[in-house]
Phi, psi and omega in degrees: 000130184287161179297321181299317180295319180296321178295318179298316180298318180297319179297318179298317180296316179296317180297319179295318179297318179296320179296318179295320179295318179295319179297317179296321180294316180294322178294319178296320179295316178300315180299318181295316181293321177297319180293322183284316187267344178059226181301336181294334177296311180296323179295320179295322178298316179295317184292323186258003172077019177162164184294315185299313180294321179297318182291326174298319178296314182292323176296323176296322177297319179299318180296315180293325181295325180294341179279346179285150175256082182272151176211152178278157177276146176284161185305323181295317179294321178299318180293322177298318179292324177295324176295321177296321179298319179301317180295320177297317181295322178296329180292339183302328183302313185264334184215076184299319180298316179295322180296319179295319178297319179291325177298319178298316180294320181295319175300318179296322178296315179297318177303314181298319180291329177287341180108009179276152172298148181238010179247131178082114186299314183294325176295317177298315182297320180298317180288320179297327186298336184291319181246349183230034183298331183280347175244358182296325180299327175299317180298316179299316182292317178298319179296318180298316179295319179299320179293321178290327178295325179298334177261012179070027185246020179237135179282168178298322178295320177295322177295322176299317178296324178299319177297320178297317179298313180297323181296324180301310179290322180304310180294324179295322179291327181283336186284165177244115179306137184302324184293345179280343182279141174293153183307321182288349181264357183295146185248166179283163178303325180293320179293328183290348178281344180282147183302325186256020182291342178096348179266168184295130174258109186294137175278165181289151174278168185301326183272354182292153176267134175262103188299321181298315181290327177298317179296320180294321180295322178296317179298323181295322181284000000 
């Protein structure tokens, strides 16, 4: 076999290896972005017309997100905000539209204290999607119902669902991701059920029933 042929074969092998490595890298990146952004990944694909454009957008969000100076709330502040949420929820019985509006404002206040931008819904959503992608869709749905309620186009049941949606993101914002805790600070499963245990407190899904609001709706009727 001539030297020229051997060089061609070597080049082909190197090119094939590079192509396989690139494919593996892109697949790993896609898997990571899907895991991180959750439903927001699929939404970005639909919005930007394809995976490549969507991933460029999501990577850009990650870069911008790293420029934020975010911080977790201390346990006392988390408890104070939860008490405020209870008062907002109690208001739902007599003034559901106002309660939804207050829930939106309370979420915005918590975002601001955490260090997130609070101007422009899409800007807020883009930054939230990096660490709260799995509850961001709740925020979008709650916001949509709130906007329709402002025009008198939302039913009481829809307003109840808006409260559930806002609560999902609200709890997510108050929680502390487990990976941020040092190993010696990790708590037992029993401790993590407490509001101030420091671990993530999962918010309700869109289809979950909010027992407090169900009771309030019954009292209203």
